[in-house]
PDB file of N, CA, C and O in Angstrom:
ATOM      1  N   MET A   1     -31.833  46.839  76.974  1.00  0.00           N
ATOM      2  CA  MET A   1     -32.704  47.247  75.902  1.00  0.00           C
ATOM      3  C   MET A   1     -33.232  46.000  75.194  1.00  0.00           C
ATOM      4  O   MET A   1     -32.473  45.098  74.839  1.00  0.00           O
ATOM      5  N   SER A   2     -34.497  45.973  75.006  1.00  0.00           N
ATOM      6  CA  SER A   2     -35.096  44.791  74.392  1.00  0.00           C
ATOM      7  C   SER A   2     -34.985  44.870  72.875  1.00  0.00           C
ATOM      8  O   SER A   2     -34.759  45.925  72.283  1.00  0.00           O
ATOM      9  N   ARG A   3     -35.153  43.727  72.300  1.00  0.00           N
ATOM     10  CA  ARG A   3     -35.035  43.618  70.845  1.00  0.00           C
ATOM     11  C   ARG A   3     -36.129  44.428  70.140  1.00  0.00           C
ATOM     12  O   ARG A   3     -35.847  45.056  69.119  1.00  0.00           O
ATOM     13  N   SER A   4     -37.328  44.434  70.633  1.00  0.00           N
ATOM     14  CA  SER A   4     -38.427  45.178  70.011  1.00  0.00           C
ATOM     15  C   SER A   4     -38.192  46.683  70.131  1.00  0.00           C
ATOM     16  O   SER A   4     -38.558  47.441  69.233  1.00  0.00           O
ATOM     17  N   HIS A   5     -37.590  47.115  71.225  1.00  0.00           N
ATOM     18  CA  HIS A   5     -37.285  48.538  71.400  1.00  0.00           C
ATOM     19  C   HIS A   5     -36.215  48.976  70.391  1.00  0.00           C
ATOM     20  O   HIS A   5     -36.291  50.079  69.849  1.00  0.00           O
ATOM     21  N   LEU A   6     -35.232  48.127  70.142  1.00  0.00           N
ATOM     22  CA  LEU A   6     -34.176  48.400  69.170  1.00  0.00           C
ATOM     23  C   LEU A   6     -34.758  48.438  67.755  1.00  0.00           C
ATOM     24  O   LEU A   6     -34.402  49.312  66.965  1.00  0.00           O
ATOM     25  N   LEU A   7     -35.640  47.506  67.433  1.00  0.00           N
ATOM     26  CA  LEU A   7     -36.280  47.488  66.113  1.00  0.00           C
ATOM     27  C   LEU A   7     -37.149  48.726  65.906  1.00  0.00           C
ATOM     28  O   LEU A   7     -37.234  49.237  64.789  1.00  0.00           O
ATOM     29  N   THR A   8     -37.782  49.207  66.944  1.00  0.00           N
ATOM     30  CA  THR A   8     -38.603  50.404  66.856  1.00  0.00           C
ATOM     31  C   THR A   8     -37.732  51.615  66.547  1.00  0.00           C
ATOM     32  O   THR A   8     -38.083  52.436  65.699  1.00  0.00           O
ATOM     33  N   LYS A   9     -36.592  51.730  67.234  1.00  0.00           N
ATOM     34  CA  LYS A   9     -35.681  52.859  66.986  1.00  0.00           C
ATOM     35  C   LYS A   9     -35.114  52.809  65.558  1.00  0.00           C
ATOM     36  O   LYS A   9     -35.037  53.833  64.879  1.00  0.00           O
ATOM     37  N   ILE A  10     -34.725  51.622  65.117  1.00  0.00           N
ATOM     38  CA  ILE A  10     -34.185  51.476  63.758  1.00  0.00           C
ATOM     39  C   ILE A  10     -35.259  51.823  62.729  1.00  0.00           C
ATOM     40  O   ILE A  10     -34.973  52.508  61.747  1.00  0.00           O
ATOM     41  N   SER A  11     -36.471  51.366  62.938  1.00  0.00           N
ATOM     42  CA  SER A  11     -37.574  51.670  62.017  1.00  0.00           C
ATOM     43  C   SER A  11     -37.857  53.163  61.984  1.00  0.00           C
ATOM     44  O   SER A  11     -38.073  53.739  60.918  1.00  0.00           O
ATOM     45  N   LEU A  12     -37.855  53.780  63.149  1.00  0.00           N
ATOM     46  CA  LEU A  12     -38.103  55.218  63.229  1.00  0.00           C
ATOM     47  C   LEU A  12     -37.008  56.006  62.511  1.00  0.00           C
ATOM     48  O   LEU A  12     -37.304  56.951  61.780  1.00  0.00           O
ATOM     49  N   LEU A  13     -35.743  55.624  62.714  1.00  0.00           N
ATOM     50  CA  LEU A  13     -34.634  56.298  62.023  1.00  0.00           C
ATOM     51  C   LEU A  13     -34.699  56.073  60.511  1.00  0.00           C
ATOM     52  O   LEU A  13     -34.383  56.976  59.736  1.00  0.00           O
ATOM     53  N   THR A  14     -35.104  54.881  60.092  1.00  0.00           N
ATOM     54  CA  THR A  14     -35.243  54.597  58.664  1.00  0.00           C
ATOM     55  C   THR A  14     -36.349  55.446  58.053  1.00  0.00           C
ATOM     56  O   THR A  14     -36.179  55.979  56.957  1.00  0.00           O
ATOM     57  N   ILE A  15     -37.462  55.578  58.733  1.00  0.00           N
ATOM     58  CA  ILE A  15     -38.584  56.393  58.236  1.00  0.00           C
ATOM     59  C   ILE A  15     -38.168  57.853  58.143  1.00  0.00           C
ATOM     60  O   ILE A  15     -38.479  58.517  57.154  1.00  0.00           O
ATOM     61  N   ILE A  16     -37.473  58.364  59.152  1.00  0.00           N
ATOM     62  CA  ILE A  16     -37.015  59.766  59.128  1.00  0.00           C
ATOM     63  C   ILE A  16     -36.018  59.965  57.985  1.00  0.00           C
ATOM     64  O   ILE A  16     -36.080  60.968  57.275  1.00  0.00           O
ATOM     65  N   GLY A  17     -35.098  59.009  57.807  1.00  0.00           N
ATOM     66  CA  GLY A  17     -34.129  59.099  56.715  1.00  0.00           C
ATOM     67  C   GLY A  17     -34.803  59.105  55.355  1.00  0.00           C
ATOM     68  O   GLY A  17     -34.459  59.914  54.494  1.00  0.00           O
ATOM     69  N   LEU A  18     -35.758  58.213  55.155  1.00  0.00           N
ATOM     70  CA  LEU A  18     -36.475  58.163  53.879  1.00  0.00           C
ATOM     71  C   LEU A  18     -37.303  59.425  53.648  1.00  0.00           C
ATOM     72  O   LEU A  18     -37.426  59.886  52.514  1.00  0.00           O
ATOM     73  N   PHE A  19     -37.862  59.977  54.702  1.00  0.00           N
ATOM     74  CA  PHE A  19     -38.617  61.218  54.599  1.00  0.00           C
ATOM     75  C   PHE A  19     -37.698  62.364  54.148  1.00  0.00           C
ATOM     76  O   PHE A  19     -38.078  63.169  53.298  1.00  0.00           O
ATOM     77  N   LEU A  20     -36.498  62.430  54.717  1.00  0.00           N
ATOM     78  CA  LEU A  20     -35.534  63.471  54.323  1.00  0.00           C
ATOM     79  C   LEU A  20     -35.078  63.281  52.870  1.00  0.00           C
ATOM     80  O   LEU A  20     -34.916  64.255  52.134  1.00  0.00           O
ATOM     81  N   VAL A  21     -34.877  62.043  52.471  1.00  0.00           N
ATOM     82  CA  VAL A  21     -34.502  61.766  51.076  1.00  0.00           C
ATOM     83  C   VAL A  21     -35.626  62.206  50.138  1.00  0.00           C
ATOM     84  O   VAL A  21     -35.359  62.771  49.077  1.00  0.00           O
ATOM     85  N   GLN A  22     -36.874  61.953  50.518  1.00  0.00           N
ATOM     86  CA  GLN A  22     -38.008  62.360  49.682  1.00  0.00           C
ATOM     87  C   GLN A  22     -38.071  63.880  49.558  1.00  0.00           C
ATOM     88  O   GLN A  22     -38.349  64.397  48.476  1.00  0.00           O
ATOM     89  N   ILE A  23     -37.819  64.597  50.642  1.00  0.00           N
ATOM     90  CA  ILE A  23     -37.817  66.063  50.593  1.00  0.00           C
ATOM     91  C   ILE A  23     -36.721  66.550  49.656  1.00  0.00           C
ATOM     92  O   ILE A  23     -36.947  67.451  48.848  1.00  0.00           O
ATOM     93  N   PHE A  24     -35.541  65.962  49.760  1.00  0.00           N
ATOM     94  CA  PHE A  24     -34.415  66.368  48.904  1.00  0.00           C
ATOM     95  C   PHE A  24     -34.729  66.120  47.432  1.00  0.00           C
ATOM     96  O   PHE A  24     -34.508  66.994  46.594  1.00  0.00           O
ATOM     97  N   VAL A  25     -35.243  64.935  47.113  1.00  0.00           N
ATOM     98  CA  VAL A  25     -35.568  64.593  45.717  1.00  0.00           C
ATOM     99  C   VAL A  25     -36.668  65.503  45.185  1.00  0.00           C
ATOM    100  O   VAL A  25     -36.599  65.946  44.039  1.00  0.00           O
ATOM    101  N   SER A  26     -37.671  65.785  45.993  1.00  0.00           N
ATOM    102  CA  SER A  26     -38.756  66.684  45.554  1.00  0.00           C
ATOM    103  C   SER A  26     -38.221  68.078  45.261  1.00  0.00           C
ATOM    104  O   SER A  26     -38.636  68.712  44.290  1.00  0.00           O
ATOM    105  N   ASN A  27     -37.314  68.553  46.083  1.00  0.00           N
ATOM    106  CA  ASN A  27     -36.717  69.868  45.873  1.00  0.00           C
ATOM    107  C   ASN A  27     -35.902  69.890  44.577  1.00  0.00           C
ATOM    108  O   ASN A  27     -35.964  70.858  43.819  1.00  0.00           O
ATOM    109  N   GLN A  28     -35.153  68.843  44.329  1.00  0.00           N
ATOM    110  CA  GLN A  28     -34.362  68.768  43.101  1.00  0.00           C
ATOM    111  C   GLN A  28     -35.255  68.729  41.869  1.00  0.00           C
ATOM    112  O   GLN A  28     -34.942  69.358  40.859  1.00  0.00           O
ATOM    113  N   LEU A  29     -36.358  68.001  41.940  1.00  0.00           N
ATOM    114  CA  LEU A  29     -37.273  67.934  40.809  1.00  0.00           C
ATOM    115  C   LEU A  29     -37.948  69.277  40.546  1.00  0.00           C
ATOM    116  O   LEU A  29     -38.183  69.642  39.394  1.00  0.00           O
ATOM    117  N   ALA A  30     -38.256  70.006  41.602  1.00  0.00           N
ATOM    118  CA  ALA A  30     -38.898  71.318  41.439  1.00  0.00           C
ATOM    119  C   ALA A  30     -37.963  72.286  40.735  1.00  0.00           C
ATOM    120  O   ALA A  30     -38.390  73.003  39.831  1.00  0.00           O
ATOM    121  N   THR A  31     -36.698  72.321  41.129  1.00  0.00           N
ATOM    122  CA  THR A  31     -35.749  73.231  40.480  1.00  0.00           C
ATOM    123  C   THR A  31     -35.425  72.765  39.067  1.00  0.00           C
ATOM    124  O   THR A  31     -35.147  73.583  38.191  1.00  0.00           O
ATOM    125  N   SER A  32     -35.458  71.460  38.843  1.00  0.00           N
ATOM    126  CA  SER A  32     -35.219  70.948  37.489  1.00  0.00           C
ATOM    127  C   SER A  32     -36.332  71.380  36.547  1.00  0.00           C
ATOM    128  O   SER A  32     -36.074  71.683  35.383  1.00  0.00           O
ATOM    129  N   GLY A  33     -37.564  71.410  37.037  1.00  0.00           N
ATOM    130  CA  GLY A  33     -38.684  71.847  36.206  1.00  0.00           C
ATOM    131  C   GLY A  33     -38.537  73.289  35.767  1.00  0.00           C
ATOM    132  O   GLY A  33     -38.854  73.633  34.628  1.00  0.00           O
ATOM    133  N   VAL A  34     -38.058  74.134  36.665  1.00  0.00           N
ATOM    134  CA  VAL A  34     -37.831  75.541  36.321  1.00  0.00           C
ATOM    135  C   VAL A  34     -36.741  75.643  35.260  1.00  0.00           C
ATOM    136  O   VAL A  34     -36.870  76.408  34.305  1.00  0.00           O
ATOM    137  N   GLN A  35     -35.686  74.885  35.423  1.00  0.00           N
ATOM    138  CA  GLN A  35     -34.595  74.905  34.444  1.00  0.00           C
ATOM    139  C   GLN A  35     -35.059  74.384  33.088  1.00  0.00           C
ATOM    140  O   GLN A  35     -34.668  74.918  32.050  1.00  0.00           O
ATOM    141  N   ILE A  36     -35.886  73.351  33.090  1.00  0.00           N
ATOM    142  CA  ILE A  36     -36.394  72.805  31.834  1.00  0.00           C
ATOM    143  C   ILE A  36     -37.259  73.839  31.122  1.00  0.00           C
ATOM    144  O   ILE A  36     -37.160  73.989  29.904  1.00  0.00           O
ATOM    145  N   ASN A  37     -38.098  74.549  31.853  1.00  0.00           N
ATOM    146  CA  ASN A  37     -38.924  75.601  31.236  1.00  0.00           C
ATOM    147  C   ASN A  37     -38.061  76.699  30.646  1.00  0.00           C
ATOM    148  O   ASN A  37     -38.343  77.189  29.553  1.00  0.00           O
ATOM    149  N   ARG A  38     -37.015  77.091  31.354  1.00  0.00           N
ATOM    150  CA  ARG A  38     -36.120  78.136  30.866  1.00  0.00           C
ATOM    151  C   ARG A  38     -35.404  77.680  29.582  1.00  0.00           C
ATOM    152  O   ARG A  38     -35.250  78.458  28.641  1.00  0.00           O
ATOM    153  N   ILE A  39     -34.980  76.441  29.559  1.00  0.00           N
ATOM    154  CA  ILE A  39     -34.306  75.909  28.373  1.00  0.00           C
ATOM    155  C   ILE A  39     -35.271  75.812  27.201  1.00  0.00           C
ATOM    156  O   ILE A  39     -34.890  76.105  26.068  1.00  0.00           O
ATOM    157  N   GLN A  40     -36.507  75.408  27.450  1.00  0.00           N
ATOM    158  CA  GLN A  40     -37.501  75.333  26.379  1.00  0.00           C
ATOM    159  C   GLN A  40     -37.802  76.714  25.804  1.00  0.00           C
ATOM    160  O   GLN A  40     -38.007  76.852  24.597  1.00  0.00           O
ATOM    161  N   GLU A  41     -37.832  77.730  26.654  1.00  0.00           N
ATOM    162  CA  GLU A  41     -38.039  79.098  26.166  1.00  0.00           C
ATOM    163  C   GLU A  41     -36.864  79.539  25.297  1.00  0.00           C
ATOM    164  O   GLU A  41     -37.061  80.188  24.271  1.00  0.00           O
ATOM    165  N   GLN A  42     -35.645  79.190  25.702  1.00  0.00           N
ATOM    166  CA  GLN A  42     -34.468  79.531  24.906  1.00  0.00           C
ATOM    167  C   GLN A  42     -34.496  78.815  23.560  1.00  0.00           C
ATOM    168  O   GLN A  42     -34.137  79.399  22.537  1.00  0.00           O
ATOM    169  N   ILE A  43     -34.920  77.556  23.559  1.00  0.00           N
ATOM    170  CA  ILE A  43     -35.020  76.804  22.306  1.00  0.00           C
ATOM    171  C   ILE A  43     -36.023  77.468  21.371  1.00  0.00           C
ATOM    172  O   ILE A  43     -35.771  77.599  20.174  1.00  0.00           O
ATOM    173  N   SER A  44     -37.149  77.882  21.917  1.00  0.00           N
ATOM    174  CA  SER A  44     -38.173  78.542  21.109  1.00  0.00           C
ATOM    175  C   SER A  44     -37.650  79.853  20.525  1.00  0.00           C
ATOM    176  O   SER A  44     -37.860  80.142  19.348  1.00  0.00           O
ATOM    177  N   LEU A  45     -36.972  80.635  21.348  1.00  0.00           N
ATOM    178  CA  LEU A  45     -36.419  81.911  20.896  1.00  0.00           C
ATOM    179  C   LEU A  45     -35.367  81.698  19.811  1.00  0.00           C
ATOM    180  O   LEU A  45     -35.359  82.409  18.806  1.00  0.00           O
ATOM    181  N   LEU A  46     -34.485  80.731  20.004  1.00  0.00           N
ATOM    182  CA  LEU A  46     -33.443  80.469  19.017  1.00  0.00           C
ATOM    183  C   LEU A  46     -34.011  79.905  17.724  1.00  0.00           C
ATOM    184  O   LEU A  46     -33.478  80.170  16.646  1.00  0.00           O
ATOM    185  N   THR A  47     -35.079  79.134  17.818  1.00  0.00           N
ATOM    186  CA  THR A  47     -35.726  78.614  16.617  1.00  0.00           C
ATOM    187  C   THR A  47     -36.322  79.751  15.792  1.00  0.00           C
ATOM    188  O   THR A  47     -36.195  79.769  14.568  1.00  0.00           O
ATOM    189  N   LYS A  48     -36.970  80.695  16.464  1.00  0.00           N
ATOM    190  CA  LYS A  48     -37.522  81.853  15.756  1.00  0.00           C
ATOM    191  C   LYS A  48     -36.407  82.690  15.131  1.00  0.00           C
ATOM    192  O   LYS A  48     -36.537  83.155  13.999  1.00  0.00           O
ATOM    193  N   GLU A  49     -35.321  82.878  15.865  1.00  0.00           N
ATOM    194  CA  GLU A  49     -34.191  83.660  15.341  1.00  0.00           C
ATOM    195  C   GLU A  49     -33.571  82.965  14.133  1.00  0.00           C
ATOM    196  O   GLU A  49     -33.214  83.624  13.157  1.00  0.00           O
ATOM    197  N   ASN A  50     -33.442  81.648  14.190  1.00  0.00           N
ATOM    198  CA  ASN A  50     -32.909  80.903  13.048  1.00  0.00           C
ATOM    199  C   ASN A  50     -33.807  81.046  11.828  1.00  0.00           C
ATOM    200  O   ASN A  50     -33.316  81.175  10.707  1.00  0.00           O
ATOM    201  N   GLN A  51     -35.110  81.024  12.036  1.00  0.00           N
ATOM    202  CA  GLN A  51     -36.043  81.181  10.931  1.00  0.00           C
ATOM    203  C   GLN A  51     -35.894  82.560  10.285  1.00  0.00           C
ATOM    204  O   GLN A  51     -35.900  82.682   9.060  1.00  0.00           O
ATOM    205  N   LEU A  52     -35.762  83.595  11.114  1.00  0.00           N
ATOM    206  CA  LEU A  52     -35.564  84.941  10.564  1.00  0.00           C
ATOM    207  C   LEU A  52     -34.259  85.037   9.790  1.00  0.00           C
ATOM    208  O   LEU A  52     -34.205  85.662   8.731  1.00  0.00           O
ATOM    209  N   LEU A  53     -33.215  84.423  10.314  1.00  0.00           N
ATOM    210  CA  LEU A  53     -31.920  84.455   9.619  1.00  0.00           C
ATOM    211  C   LEU A  53     -31.989  83.694   8.294  1.00  0.00           C
ATOM    212  O   LEU A  53     -31.386  84.122   7.311  1.00  0.00           O
ATOM    213  N   LYS A  54     -32.711  82.578   8.253  1.00  0.00           N
ATOM    214  CA  LYS A  54     -32.875  81.844   7.001  1.00  0.00           C
ATOM    215  C   LYS A  54     -33.618  82.691   5.979  1.00  0.00           C
ATOM    216  O   LYS A  54     -33.272  82.695   4.798  1.00  0.00           O
ATOM    217  N   GLU A  55     -34.643  83.411   6.436  1.00  0.00           N
ATOM    218  CA  GLU A  55     -35.390  84.277   5.519  1.00  0.00           C
ATOM    219  C   GLU A  55     -34.498  85.387   4.978  1.00  0.00           C
ATOM    220  O   GLU A  55     -34.582  85.729   3.798  1.00  0.00           O
ATOM    221  N   GLN A  56     -33.646  85.953   5.829  1.00  0.00           N
ATOM    222  CA  GLN A  56     -32.729  86.992   5.369  1.00  0.00           C
ATOM    223  C   GLN A  56     -31.728  86.433   4.363  1.00  0.00           C
ATOM    224  O   GLN A  56     -31.411  87.087   3.369  1.00  0.00           O
ATOM    225  N   ILE A  57     -31.233  85.231   4.619  1.00  0.00           N
ATOM    226  CA  ILE A  57     -30.298  84.602   3.671  1.00  0.00           C
ATOM    227  C   ILE A  57     -30.991  84.363   2.342  1.00  0.00           C
ATOM    228  O   ILE A  57     -30.426  84.646   1.286  1.00  0.00           O
ATOM    229  N   ASP A  58     -32.221  83.841   2.388  1.00  0.00           N
ATOM    230  CA  ASP A  58     -32.967  83.599   1.152  1.00  0.00           C
ATOM    231  C   ASP A  58     -33.192  84.891   0.379  1.00  0.00           C
ATOM    232  O   ASP A  58     -33.082  84.917  -0.847  1.00  0.00           O
ATOM    233  N   GLN A  59     -33.506  85.964   1.101  1.00  0.00           N
ATOM    234  CA  GLN A  59     -33.748  87.243   0.444  1.00  0.00           C
ATOM    235  C   GLN A  59     -32.465  87.773  -0.189  1.00  0.00           C
ATOM    236  O   GLN A  59     -32.484  88.234  -1.331  1.00  0.00           O
ATOM    237  N   LYS A  60     -31.355  87.714   0.538  1.00  0.00           N
ATOM    238  CA  LYS A  60     -30.112  88.313   0.045  1.00  0.00           C
ATOM    239  C   LYS A  60     -29.423  87.466  -1.011  1.00  0.00           C
ATOM    240  O   LYS A  60     -28.545  87.965  -1.715  1.00  0.00           O
ATOM    241  N   THR A  61     -29.792  86.212  -1.140  1.00  0.00           N
ATOM    242  CA  THR A  61     -29.205  85.387  -2.190  1.00  0.00           C
ATOM    243  C   THR A  61     -30.132  85.229  -3.391  1.00  0.00           C
ATOM    244  O   THR A  61     -29.812  84.494  -4.325  1.00  0.00           O
ATOM    245  N   SER A  62     -31.272  85.908  -3.377  1.00  0.00           N
ATOM    246  CA  SER A  62     -32.183  85.808  -4.518  1.00  0.00           C
ATOM    247  C   SER A  62     -31.603  86.576  -5.707  1.00  0.00           C
ATOM    248  O   SER A  62     -30.865  87.549  -5.548  1.00  0.00           O
ATOM    249  N   LEU A  63     -31.956  86.115  -6.876  1.00  0.00           N
ATOM    250  CA  LEU A  63     -31.446  86.726  -8.104  1.00  0.00           C
ATOM    251  C   LEU A  63     -31.889  88.179  -8.232  1.00  0.00           C
ATOM    252  O   LEU A  63     -31.109  89.018  -8.683  1.00  0.00           O
ATOM    253  N   SER A  64     -33.115  88.491  -7.848  1.00  0.00           N
ATOM    254  CA  SER A  64     -33.603  89.870  -7.977  1.00  0.00           C
ATOM    255  C   SER A  64     -32.843  90.806  -7.044  1.00  0.00           C
ATOM    256  O   SER A  64     -32.538  91.934  -7.430  1.00  0.00           O
ATOM    257  N   PHE A  65     -32.531  90.369  -5.833  1.00  0.00           N
ATOM    258  CA  PHE A  65     -31.780  91.212  -4.902  1.00  0.00           C
ATOM    259  C   PHE A  65     -30.356  91.436  -5.411  1.00  0.00           C
ATOM    260  O   PHE A  65     -29.849  92.558  -5.393  1.00  0.00           O
ATOM    261  N   ILE A  66     -29.724  90.363  -5.863  1.00  0.00           N
ATOM    262  CA  ILE A  66     -28.357  90.486  -6.368  1.00  0.00           C
ATOM    263  C   ILE A  66     -28.325  91.380  -7.603  1.00  0.00           C
ATOM    264  O   ILE A  66     -27.405  92.180  -7.771  1.00  0.00           O
ATOM    265  N   SER A  67     -29.319  91.247  -8.458  1.00  0.00           N
ATOM    266  CA  SER A  67     -29.400  92.072  -9.664  1.00  0.00           C
ATOM    267  C   SER A  67     -29.570  93.551  -9.307  1.00  0.00           C
ATOM    268  O   SER A  67     -28.933  94.412  -9.914  1.00  0.00           O
ATOM    269  N   SER A  68     -30.428  93.849  -8.324  1.00  0.00           N
ATOM    270  CA  SER A  68     -30.628  95.248  -7.936  1.00  0.00           C
ATOM    271  C   SER A  68     -29.370  95.807  -7.259  1.00  0.00           C
ATOM    272  O   SER A  68     -29.027  96.972  -7.465  1.00  0.00           O
ATOM    273  N   GLN A  69     -28.700  95.014  -6.477  1.00  0.00           N
ATOM    274  CA  GLN A  69     -27.453  95.471  -5.851  1.00  0.00           C
ATOM    275  C   GLN A  69     -26.375  95.731  -6.901  1.00  0.00           C
ATOM    276  O   GLN A  69     -25.633  96.708  -6.804  1.00  0.00           O
ATOM    277  N   ALA A  70     -26.291  94.864  -7.895  1.00  0.00           N
ATOM    278  CA  ALA A  70     -25.315  95.056  -8.971  1.00  0.00           C
ATOM    279  C   ALA A  70     -25.616  96.334  -9.742  1.00  0.00           C
ATOM    280  O   ALA A  70     -24.697  97.065 -10.112  1.00  0.00           O
ATOM    281  N   ALA A  71     -26.895  96.611  -9.987  1.00  0.00           N
ATOM    282  CA  ALA A  71     -27.275  97.837 -10.702  1.00  0.00           C
ATOM    283  C   ALA A  71     -26.907  99.071  -9.882  1.00  0.00           C
ATOM    284  O   ALA A  71     -26.457 100.073 -10.438  1.00  0.00           O
ATOM    285  N   GLN A  72     -27.094  99.005  -8.555  1.00  0.00           N
ATOM    286  CA  GLN A  72     -26.736 100.136  -7.700  1.00  0.00           C
ATOM    287  C   GLN A  72     -25.225 100.374  -7.681  1.00  0.00           C
ATOM    288  O   GLN A  72     -24.769 101.504  -7.506  1.00  0.00           O
ATOM    289  N   LEU A  73     -24.464  99.312  -7.860  1.00  0.00           N
ATOM    290  CA  LEU A  73     -23.003  99.437  -7.855  1.00  0.00           C
ATOM    291  C   LEU A  73     -22.454  99.789  -9.225  1.00  0.00           C
ATOM    292  O   LEU A  73     -21.243  99.943  -9.387  1.00  0.00           O
ATOM    293  N   GLY A  74     -23.337  99.919 -10.221  1.00  0.00           N
ATOM    294  CA  GLY A  74     -22.915 100.366 -11.535  1.00  0.00           C
ATOM    295  C   GLY A  74     -22.588  99.245 -12.506  1.00  0.00           C
ATOM    296  O   GLY A  74     -22.029  99.512 -13.570  1.00  0.00           O
ATOM    297  N   PHE A  75     -22.906  98.034 -12.189  1.00  0.00           N
ATOM    298  CA  PHE A  75     -22.659  96.937 -13.118  1.00  0.00           C
ATOM    299  C   PHE A  75     -23.747  96.932 -14.180  1.00  0.00           C
ATOM    300  O   PHE A  75     -24.904  97.240 -13.894  1.00  0.00           O
ATOM    301  N   ASP A  76     -23.375  96.584 -15.404  1.00  0.00           N
ATOM    302  CA  ASP A  76     -24.296  96.507 -16.533  1.00  0.00           C
ATOM    303  C   ASP A  76     -24.617  95.061 -16.847  1.00  0.00           C
ATOM    304  O   ASP A  76     -23.791  94.165 -16.680  1.00  0.00           O
ATOM    305  N   GLN A  77     -25.823  94.864 -17.300  1.00  0.00           N
ATOM    306  CA  GLN A  77     -26.191  93.531 -17.758  1.00  0.00           C
ATOM    307  C   GLN A  77     -26.220  93.580 -19.267  1.00  0.00           C
ATOM    308  O   GLN A  77     -27.134  94.143 -19.869  1.00  0.00           O
ATOM    309  N   THR A  78     -25.201  92.978 -19.878  1.00  0.00           N
ATOM    310  CA  THR A  78     -25.120  92.996 -21.346  1.00  0.00           C
ATOM    311  C   THR A  78     -25.506  91.626 -21.867  1.00  0.00           C
ATOM    312  O   THR A  78     -24.852  90.628 -21.563  1.00  0.00           O
ATOM    313  N   PRO A  79     -26.560  91.584 -22.645  1.00  0.00           N
ATOM    314  CA  PRO A  79     -27.015  90.304 -23.172  1.00  0.00           C
ATOM    315  C   PRO A  79     -26.257  89.856 -24.416  1.00  0.00           C
ATOM    316  O   PRO A  79     -26.613  88.845 -25.021  1.00  0.00           O
ATOM    317  N   SER A  80     -25.220  90.591 -24.807  1.00  0.00           N
ATOM    318  CA  SER A  80     -24.515  90.236 -26.037  1.00  0.00           C
ATOM    319  C   SER A  80     -23.647  88.999 -25.829  1.00  0.00           C
ATOM    320  O   SER A  80     -23.197  88.713 -24.720  1.00  0.00           O
ATOM    321  N   THR A  81     -23.426  88.277 -26.920  1.00  0.00           N
ATOM    322  CA  THR A  81     -22.631  87.066 -26.902  1.00  0.00           C
ATOM    323  C   THR A  81     -21.291  87.366 -27.546  1.00  0.00           C
ATOM    324  O   THR A  81     -21.219  88.082 -28.545  1.00  0.00           O
ATOM    325  N   ILE A  82     -20.256  86.831 -26.984  1.00  0.00           N
ATOM    326  CA  ILE A  82     -18.919  87.027 -27.542  1.00  0.00           C
ATOM    327  C   ILE A  82     -18.512  85.731 -28.232  1.00  0.00           C
ATOM    328  O   ILE A  82     -18.604  84.651 -27.649  1.00  0.00           O
ATOM    329  N   ALA A  83     -18.062  85.850 -29.477  1.00  0.00           N
ATOM    330  CA  ALA A  83     -17.614  84.676 -30.227  1.00  0.00           C
ATOM    331  C   ALA A  83     -16.183  84.900 -30.681  1.00  0.00           C
ATOM    332  O   ALA A  83     -15.835  85.999 -31.112  1.00  0.00           O
ATOM    333  N   LEU A  84     -15.373  83.898 -30.593  1.00  0.00           N
ATOM    334  CA  LEU A  84     -13.987  83.961 -31.075  1.00  0.00           C
ATOM    335  C   LEU A  84     -13.963  83.433 -32.509  1.00  0.00           C
ATOM    336  O   LEU A  84     -14.420  82.322 -32.779  1.00  0.00           O
ATOM    337  N   HIS A  85     -13.420  84.250 -33.430  1.00  0.00           N
ATOM    338  CA  HIS A  85     -13.407  83.852 -34.844  1.00  0.00           C
ATOM    339  C   HIS A  85     -12.114  83.154 -35.214  1.00  0.00           C
ATOM    340  O   HIS A  85     -12.104  82.347 -36.143  1.00  0.00           O
ATOM    341  N   ASN A  86     -11.064  83.428 -34.545  1.00  0.00           N
ATOM    342  CA  ASN A  86      -9.794  82.783 -34.871  1.00  0.00           C
ATOM    343  C   ASN A  86      -9.648  81.507 -34.045  1.00  0.00           C
ATOM    344  O   ASN A  86      -9.594  81.578 -32.818  1.00  0.00           O
ATOM    345  N   PRO A  87      -9.584  80.370 -34.674  1.00  0.00           N
ATOM    346  CA  PRO A  87      -9.437  79.141 -33.920  1.00  0.00           C
ATOM    347  C   PRO A  87      -8.031  79.073 -33.296  1.00  0.00           C
ATOM    348  O   PRO A  87      -7.074  79.618 -33.845  1.00  0.00           O
ATOM    349  N   SER A  88      -7.929  78.425 -32.190  1.00  0.00           N
ATOM    350  CA  SER A  88      -6.623  78.322 -31.549  1.00  0.00           C
ATOM    351  C   SER A  88      -5.740  77.366 -32.339  1.00  0.00           C
ATOM    352  O   SER A  88      -6.246  76.456 -32.996  1.00  0.00           O
ATOM    353  N   PRO A  89      -4.424  77.565 -32.282  1.00  0.00           N
ATOM    354  CA  PRO A  89      -3.513  76.701 -33.071  1.00  0.00           C
ATOM    355  C   PRO A  89      -3.611  75.236 -32.679  1.00  0.00           C
ATOM    356  O   PRO A  89      -3.360  74.372 -33.520  1.00  0.00           O
ATOM    357  N   LEU A  90      -3.947  74.935 -31.506  1.00  0.00           N
ATOM    358  CA  LEU A  90      -4.066  73.550 -31.075  1.00  0.00           C
ATOM    359  C   LEU A  90      -5.193  72.852 -31.828  1.00  0.00           C
ATOM    360  O   LEU A  90      -5.079  71.681 -32.189  1.00  0.00           O
ATOM    361  N   ALA A  91      -6.275  73.578 -32.059  1.00  0.00           N
ATOM    362  CA  ALA A  91      -7.417  72.985 -32.766  1.00  0.00           C
ATOM    363  C   ALA A  91      -7.120  72.779 -34.241  1.00  0.00           C
ATOM    364  O   ALA A  91      -7.705  71.893 -34.865  1.00  0.00           O
ATOM    365  N   LEU A  92      -6.229  73.571 -34.811  1.00  0.00           N
ATOM    366  CA  LEU A  92      -5.900  73.440 -36.223  1.00  0.00           C
ATOM    367  C   LEU A  92      -5.105  72.166 -36.521  1.00  0.00           C
ATOM    368  O   LEU A  92      -5.220  71.630 -37.623  1.00  0.00           O
ATOM    369  N   ASN A  93      -4.334  71.683 -35.612  1.00  0.00           N
ATOM    370  CA  ASN A  93      -3.496  70.515 -35.835  1.00  0.00           C
ATOM    371  C   ASN A  93      -4.269  69.215 -35.844  1.00  0.00           C
ATOM    372  O   ASN A  93      -3.703  68.181 -36.200  1.00  0.00           O
ATOM    373  N   GLN A  94      -5.500  69.218 -35.479  1.00  0.00           N
ATOM    374  CA  GLN A  94      -6.249  67.962 -35.437  1.00  0.00           C
ATOM    375  C   GLN A  94      -6.804  67.608 -36.751  1.00  0.00           C
ATOM    376  O   GLN A  94      -7.463  66.577 -36.885  1.00  0.00           O
TER     377      GLN A  94
END
């Protein structure tokens, strides 16, 4: 076998090997793109869900909502002020 014939076979095997590697890498990139799109859709969905949950938290922690819930449960809002007229004994010793 001549040297040029051996170099031709090695070159041919190298080209076939590189071609197979390119096919494998292209296939991996194609499936990765599908996975990336799926993950981006999940991120979008979760972002919208988080926004809705934040709005619900804001609504349920608002003073007007809490006030209406307290009224439904029978709590009264008394604007009267309570004052203690008898000073505590500790304050008298000073």
